[in-house]
N, C-alpha and C positions, 0 to 999 in steps of 0.2 A: 550848822552845816553839816551835810553828810560827807562821808569819807568818796573820794572819787576813786572808785574802783579799777579804772581804767590803767591807773599807776601800780596796780599789783597783779594784774592780769597778763597772759599770753592769748594773745586774740586767735581765731582759726585759722586766720591769714597769716601766721608767722611762717617766715621763709625757713626751710632745713636745707643745709647745706652737707654732702658728704666731704670728710675729709679722705681724697683718695689716695692712695698709696701704692696701687697696684704695680706701678712702672719701678719703682723702687725696692719693692718686696721681691725678695729670694726665698722662697719655703725651703730652700737647701741648705739656708745658713743656720750653723750648729748653734749659735748664741739665741736665736730665737725661741728655741726649745723650751726651756723654763723661765726666761725674763719675764714673759708676759703673765704669766700665772701667779709668780711671786709678788709682781705688782698686783693681781688684781683682789688678793685677799686684803694687804693692807688699804686699797683705794679706799674701802669702807670706812676707814677710820674719819676722811672728811666730813661724812654725814653727821659725827659727833660734833665737830667743830662749827657746823653752821648753826645748829639750831637745838634746843633740848628734846624737841618734838620729831627731829629729821630723821634719826634712826628708826623710830618707831614706824613712822609714815612710810620710809623705805620698806620695812618689812612687809607693811600693808600691802603696798602696791606691786611689789616685787612678787608676791605669793597670791597675790590677785592676777596678775597678767600671766604669771609662770601656769597657773591652771587653766585660764583663758586661751592661752597658745596652745597649751598640748590639746585642747579641744578643737582648737583650728587656728591655724597659723596666720592666716589672714585676718583674723579677729572678726570676720563677718559675724560670725554667731554671737558675738559680744554686740555688734551694732544691732542686730536684728532683734536680740532680746531688749535692749534699752528703747529701741523704737515702737516695737509692737507689745511688749509687755509692761513696759514704765512709762509709754507716751512720751518718750523723748522726741524733739525735733532733729533733723539732721545738724543744724547748726550747736545744739545740746551736746551730742555725740563727739563732734569735731571739738569741741571745748574741753571736753573730759579728756580727751585725747591730748589735747595742747596741755593741759594741765601735768599729767604724767608724766610727757615728755619733757617738759621744762623743768620738771621735780628731778628727774634722773640727771638731764645734762646740765644743771646747776650744781648737783651735789647736795639738794636740800631746798628747803621751801624759801631761800632767799635767794635773790639773784646774784649770782658772781659777780655780774658787773652792775654796780649801782648799790647792792645790800638792801633793798626794799622786798618785803615779802612777798610770795606767790601765792595766790590765791585762785581758786578756780573760778572762771567766768559763770560757770554754769551754778544756777541757784542751789543753796547749800541744803536746802531740803530735798531736792533731788539727787544730789551728790550721795548724802548720806543714804538715804533710802536704797539706792541702787547697789551701794557697796556694802550695806548689812544683807541684803537678799542675794547676795552673789556665792556661788559655791565655795569659793576661795576662804571667804569670811566665817562663813558656815563652819567649814573644816576646822580652820584655825583658829577660832576665836574672834571676837571684834574689840580692839583695843584703841578706837579711833580718840581717842580722848583729846616776837622772835628775840638781837638775842644771841648770841654765842654761846659755846661751851667751853670757851677757854677759862672762865670764871664762874663759879656757883652763884646761885642768883644772890645771895646775899653779900656778895663781895661790893666794897665801895672802893672810891677813889685813894682814900687813905689807907685802905689795907694793901691796895697795890704797891702804895709807896714804901710802905712797911716792908713788904716782900722785895722789893726793889733794893732795898738798903741792905736787906740781909744776903741778897743774891751777890751783890758787889762786894760787901765785906768778907765774903766765903766764896769767890769766884765761882759761883754758879751762872752757868748759862741757860737761858729760859727757852730754847727754840722748841724742844721737843716736850713742852711740861702743860699741864692744867695747873689752876690755884681753886682751891677749895678751902672752905672755912665751916666751921663747926664750935659750938661752946661746950666745955668740960668744966665743971662747975663754976667757978669765976675766972677761968682761964678761956682766952680765944686759942682755938688749936688751928694752924693754917696746914693745910696737907700739898705740899707740891707734889704733882704725882707726874712721873716721868713715863714715856711711853716704853714699857718693857715688860716681861712677864714677873720679873721679881721684883718690905719696907727696907730703908737703908739706914737713915739715921733718926734720931729725935733730940731736938734741943731746945733750949728757951732763950728767946732773942726779945729783946725791948718788952718784957713782961708777957709774953705771949709763948706758944710753943709751936714749933716749925718742926713738921714731919716731912721727910723726903720719901716718896713711894717711888718703889720700880714697880708699879703693876699695873699700869695705865694701859688699855688695849691689848692685854696679855694673849687671849686667845688668837688674835688675828695676827699678833707678831710671832707666834708660834709656827701658824701657817704658813704665815710669808717667810719665815726661816727653813723650813722644811722645802719650800720651793727653791728658795737661793742657795741651799745647800745643794740641791740637785743641779741646778744651773752651773755649779763648779766643775761639773763634769764636761761642758761645753765652750770654755772661756778660749779666748784666741791667745792669750799672752799672761803674762806673770801680772802685769799691771790691773788687769781685770780680775784675776784671781785674787790679788790682794784688796783689791775694791771690794769685792763681794766679802771676803773675810772680816772686813771690817765693818761692812754693814751688817753681817750677821751680829757681829760682837756688839755695836750699837742698838740693835733691837732687842738683843739679850739684857743688856744692862741699862740702856737709857743715858749710857755716858756718852757725852756729846763729843768726846775727843776721838772716840773709835769712828764716830761719822766725819769728823775733819781729817783723819788719816784715809779713809774710804775715799774722801774727795780730792786729797793729794794725789792717790793713785790715778783716781779719774780723769785728773788734767795732766797727767805723763802719758795717759791712753790716747795718743793723737790720731784724729782720723780714723778710728773704727770702723769697721762695715756696717755694725749694728751698736746704736749709740743708747744708751739709759743710764737713768739719775733716780734717786729715790730717796725721799726725806721728808723732815719736817722743815719746810724751805722759806715760804712768804708770810711777812708779819702784818700784811696790810689789813686783816679784819680783827685784829686783836686791839681792844679798844686803848691798850696801851702801848702798843707796837713792839712787843717782845716776843710774845708767843707765836709760834709758828704754824701754818696750816700744811697737811700732808699734801704732798705732789709727787708725781712719779711717771715716767714715759720710757717707752721703747720707741726706738726709731730707725727708720734706715735711711742713709745718705741718699741725697739728690746730688749726682755728681755734677750737674751742668751748671746750678746754681752756688753749687761749693767753690767753683773756679774762681767766680766772680768776687767770692768772700775772701778768697786766702788772696787774689791781690789786693783788696783792702788792707788785709793784716799786714802784707808785705810793705804797704806804705804808709802805715799807722804812725811808726814812731815820727816821720816827717810831718804828717797831717796834725798829729795833736800839738805841732809847735803853732798853728793857726788858731788854736783856741783863745780867748780874750784874758788869758791871766800868764803871769811870768813864769818861766822854768822851774822856779823854787816852788811852786804849788802843783808841779806835776810830778808823778812818781819819779825817783832816783835813777831808776831803769823799768823801761817798757818791756814787760815780760808779755813775748807774743804769744797771743792764746791759740787754740785750736778753735777755727770760726767755720763751721760746716752749717749747709742747708740740709735738713731733715724733712723726711716725710713722715710723720707720726703715724705710727701703727696703734698703739694705744697711750692715752693720756690718763693719767688719774689725778683729780684735782676738782675744785669747784668752777673752772673755767679752762679754756685751752686759748694760752696766750700766743702771740705772732712771732715772739722773740723771747728769749732767756739769756740771762748773763749770769753763771752762778758757778762756784758757789758764793754764797751771801756771806761768809765770815770775814769781816775787815782782815782780820791778822794773816789769812792765806791769800785774799785778793791783792792786798798791798805789797806782800814780800814773796809770795810763792806764785801767783797766777790765777788764772780763771779759765773758761771756756765761754764762747760765744755760741748760740745756735740760733737761726732763723729758721722758722719752721714753714717750710714752703707751701705746704699744701693747706695750712691755715691761711695764708696770703693768697693762695689760688681760689679759695673759696669765697674770697670778697667781692669778685664782679656780679655775685647773684645778688648781692645787696646794692640797689640802684640807689645813688646820689644824684640829685637834680643837679643839671648842667654839668656834670663830669662824665668823660668819656670812661668806661669801666675799663678798657685795657690801658687808659693814662693813669687810672688810678691805681690799678695793680702795679704799674713801673715804678710810680713815685712812693707806694708802699715798701717796696723791695727795698728801696734806696733809705727811705726814713728809717724802718727797721734794722737794717745795716750799720746805718751811723749811731742811731740811738743806743742799740746793743754794745757796739765794738768801743766806738769812742765816746759815748754818752756814759754809760754804767763804768765804762773801762778806763775812764780818764781819771784825775785829779789824785790830790795827796792829802791825807790825814796827817796833820801835825801834832805828833805824840812825843810824850815824855816816856822812857823805855823802863823797864822794871829795875834797872842799875843807876838809874837818875840821870843818864844822860837823854839827849834829846834826838830826834831823826832829821831836825833841821837846825840851820846856823841862827843862834839866838838873837842876833843881829838884824834877822830877816824882818823888813817892812809889811805892814797890815795893808792889803790892796784899797781898803776903803778910806782908813785914815790916816796914812803915812807914817804912824807911828811905828814902835817897835811893838811886834806882835806880843800879845798879852795875853791869850788863852790858847788852850791844846787841849787834846785827848789826855787823861791822866792812864796809868796802868788800871785794866778792867773795864775801861769805858770803851764803848763801841760808838759807831754813827747811830745805828737804831736806839741804844741805851739813851743816848745823849738828847735826840732829837724826838724819841718816844714815837707817839702817833702820828706825829707830823712829819717824819723820816720818809715814809712811802710817797707821799704826795710832792715832796721837795725834792726828793731824788727822782722820780718820775719828770718832774718838771725839767729839771737840768738835764736830763738825759734826750726829752723833746727838744729842747733848746738847742741842744748840739746838733740835731739832728736839722733843724732851720738853718742853722748858722752854716754847717759845712755843704749842703746842697746848692749852696750859691756858688760853689766853685766849679767852673767848667771841666777842670782835669779830674775832679771826684766824680762827677757824673759820668766820666767818659770810663772811670774803672768799671761800672756797670754796664757798658754799652752804648751810651746816651751821648750823642754829639749834636751840635749845631741847632737847629731849631727843635729836634725833638729833645735834646737837653733843656731847653727854654721850656718847653711845655710840660717836663715832667719836674722842673724846678716850680713853675706856677701851680701845677697841680697838688703839689706837696705842701705848699703853704696855704693854698687855697683849701684844701680837704683837712688839714691838720686844724688851722685856726677856725674854720667852720665846726669842727667837730668840739672846740671850745665853748661856742655858742651853744650848740646842742646839748651838751653836757649838762647845762643848767636843771634839765630833767633830774639829774640825780643829787640835786640840792635839796635839802629839809629846811624850809623857812622856819617851821615850829620851833626847831632845836638849833637852828644855824649852822647847820654841819653837812658834810659833803659825805655821800654814801659810798664813793668811790675815788680811789686816789689819784686814779689816771684824771679823771674828770675834772676834780680840782686844779690838778696840772695843766690841763688843756686850758680849761677857763683862766687861769691866770696869766698864761701866754696870749691869750684873746684880749685880755685888758691890757698887756704890755704895748700889742699892736695897735689897738683902739687909741691910746693915750700917747703912740708916736705921733699923732696928727699927721698934718699935710695930706688928709685924704688919703691914705694906704689903706685903712679898712674902715669900713663905715655900715651901721646897721640901722635901718629905717622901719619904721611900723607904716605897715601900709592895709590893703584890703586885697585879699585874694579873689579869683575867679568866681569863688563860690560865695562871694559876698561877707566872708568870714575874715577877721584880724590875722594878719600875716606879716611876715619880716622878710626886707629884701636886705642880702648880704651882698657885700662887694668887696672887692680886694683888687687894688691898682696893681697890675702887673709889671707896670714900668717902676714902680718905687719898692721893689724888694730889696734890690741891691741899695738903693740911697736911703730909704727910710727904715724898711723893715729890718734889715740885717744890724744897721747900728745900733736900734733901739733893743733888740733881742740880746746882741752881744755886751751891751751894757749891762742888763738884766742878768745875763748868765754870768758876768764877773763877780755879780755882788754874790749871787749864789754859790760860787766856788768858795768866794772868801769866806763867808760865815760858815761853811762845811767844813772847810779845810781848818780852821781854827776852834771849831767845835763850840761856836758862840751860840749857844741856843737862844738866849734871851734876845738878843738883836736879831739873828737869823729868823727865828719865829716872828717877830714883829713885823720885819720887812715883808716876808712872805705871807702872812695873813693880811696885811694892808695891800699889798699888790694885788692879792685875789679876792678882796672884799666883795660882797654884793650888794649892790645898791637897790633901791626902791624901783628904779627902771629895769634893772635885770630881771627883778621880780614880774614886772608886767611880761619882758619877753618870754619867761618861764613859762606863763599860762598859754601864751600863745603856743610854745612849742609843745605844750603837754597835749593841746586839742589836736595838734597837727603831727605827733609823735608816730614813728614807723616802727614796729616790732622789729627788735634786734634778733638775729639769726638764730638758729639752734644747730649744733654739728652732730652729724651721727656717724660714730666712728666703727670701722672693723672689728673684727675678732680673728683670733687666730686658734685654729685645731692641729692637734697632732694627728699625723696619718700612722697606720701601722708599720710601716716602712721606715719610720723615723723622721720621716719629712714634716714640713709644716704647711697647712693650707689657710688661705685668707678667705675670710667669709665677709661678702659684703652685704650692706643692707640697704634698701631703698631710701631714698631720700624724702622721708616723710615722716609724720608722729609715731607710725606704726613702727617703721625702722628703727626710730631711736628705742621706743620699747621693747622691741624683740632683741635687738644689740645690748641692752642691760641685764635683761632678763638671761641672757645666756652667757655672761660674761662672769657671773659670780656663781661658785659652788655653793650646794645649799648647806654644807658645814659652817663656811664663812658668813654666812647670811644668819646662822644660828649662834654663831658666835656674837655679832653684833648684838643681836637680841638679846642674849644672856648681859652682855656689857651695859647696855640700856637699863635693862631691867634692875642691875646692881646699883646703878647711880642714880636713878630717877628722883629719889628722896632728897637730891642735893639742887634741883633745879624746878624751876616753877614751870608747870606744863597746863 
C-alpha cells in the first residue's frame, strides 16, 4: 500500500495569515532596538532540533531565495524560469512555494503541529532538477543530501534512562541540552551537550563515561550575546537589565540557574511596554519529555485586551476555588501573575502559540510565580480559517475566553506535593488522597519535577488539564462577564467554545499515527481525550454519526446539545479534571499514565473516523511575521509582508544575517556524523 502523500504536503491553497502588530508597534520604543536582532541569531537553533537535515535544507532554501529575491523581489523571474525553461505548470510552481513557506514557518521539515514530515507536493525529480540548476546552488554548491536532534541516531530508550538517572543523581537539568553517544574502545561515552560556547567535566557512571560539554550552538550564541549586550543600553529598568545579564551568562555557560534567575527578574518586570522572553522552553518534541526546544519572542502590549485579562487576574484567587478539588491541592498562596495581551512582533520557534504560561520551571512557578501572555494577533488571525457552522466572530470571542482561562487558571492552578531538601513536606502528611480517600502515599522527591516524573506524557496530560479548566470555568456567567459577554451573547460564547474545542478533538485524529500507536502533537492527544470524556458522558450530549456528504463521499456529522453543557458536560469534565489533578499533585505516574492513556485510547471506530477526516482535511494556516529595521535616526521601522507564500519566504530571508546562517552551516557540518541523514 502506497504512502498517502496528502498527509505530508501543504497544498497550494493553504491559507496565509499575517500577524498584524501595527497598532501596538511604536518605532520609538527604545527596547525594540536590539531585542529582535538578539532573538534572530539564536532562532536558528530550532532548525537543529527539528531534524538532522533541517539546518542543511534551511541553508539551501535561504541561499536559493536570497539570490532569487535579489534579482527580483516579486519572484516573477523565478516563476517564469520554472514555467518556460523547466516546463512546470502554475500548480507546480505554487506547490514549490508552498513547500518553502511551510518549511520556514514550521522551523524545519516537520510540522510544528503534528510532527509529521513536510515534503513537496511537486514531483521529486522536478524539484531536484530545478534546484540543481538554480544560480544559488551553482554558486554555493549542492548538498541536498525524520527525527529530532535532541538525541544522536544511536540513542536508545535504555540510554535515556541511564542519563536520566545520572542527571537526577547529579542534579543536572536537561532543558538546554542534547544527548550524543559514541563508543571509545569497550566504553560507551555519553555527551550531554549544553547550549553554550564553552567541555566542563568527564566522569564514569554505571560503567559508561558521561561528558558534560558546554559547546552546543556556540557560534550562534556568541552572536546572540553580542546583540543582547547591546540591548543593555535600551533597558527600561533594573529588572530588564538583570534579566538580560542573566540570559547572557546562561548562554555563555549553559548553566540553567542563570536562566532561572533571568526568569525571576522577568516575572518581576510587570506590564512592560515591550515584552520579551528567550531560552530553551518547551519539551513537547523530546521523545522523553526532558530536553527543550528554543523559543523566543518580542512583542508589544495590546492595551485594550490586556484590561480584560487584568480583571481576570484580580478575580483569580476566588475563581480557583471553583475548580473541582480541595484547597489543599491548590497552591498555598496564589502569586498573582502579570497577564497581558501581546501583539507578536517577532516569534522564534517551530510554531506560534495563542497563549503562553511561563517559565516552565516548577520550583519557580510554585513558589515565586509566573507570567501569562495571550497573543492577541495570533488569535485575531483565526477567523481567516473558516470552521463549518461557526460564526467567525463568535469563534474569535470564545477563543479569547478559552486562552485566558487555559493559561491563567489552567496552567496556573494546582499544587505539587513535595518532600523538601530538609526532609519536611510542603503539605500536611494527614492529607487524604482525592481518589482513594486514604492518606496520601506518593509525592515529588527532591530533584524530581512534573516533566521528569511524567516524561513524554507530561505535555499532553498538562494541556488536557488546562483545556479542561477552560471548558469548566467558561460555564460561569460572571466569568464570561469579565470578558464583556452577558446574556444571550454569553450563552453563545459558551456554546461556541465547547463546540469548537470538542470538535477540535475529533479533527485531532489526523495527528494520530496508527502504525506506531502514537500522537504527533500533545494538544491533539489532549483534545481527543476530552472529546472521549464528553462522548462517554452519554445522554445525547455529544454525538458523531457516519454519513454521506453532498459529494457522495463518506462524511461525519458532529453534534453537541447546547442545552446539556451545564447538566451533562460540565459534571463529566469536572470529574475527569479532579482525577487529573489528583495524579499530578501526588506525582503518581503509574496510575496517572494508566488513567490518561485509557481515557484517550483510540479504537477501531475512531480509526474509521480518522480516514474520513483525512480525506476531508483542510490545510492548516501559515503565519507571516513582520520584521523590524533600524533607521539612521535611531528609530525602528516595521516592515510588513503580504499574506502569501512569497511574503513568508521574503520575511525569513530578510530576518537572518548571512553570518548567522554561516554559523548554522558550520555547526551542522561539525555534527552531521552523529546523525543518519
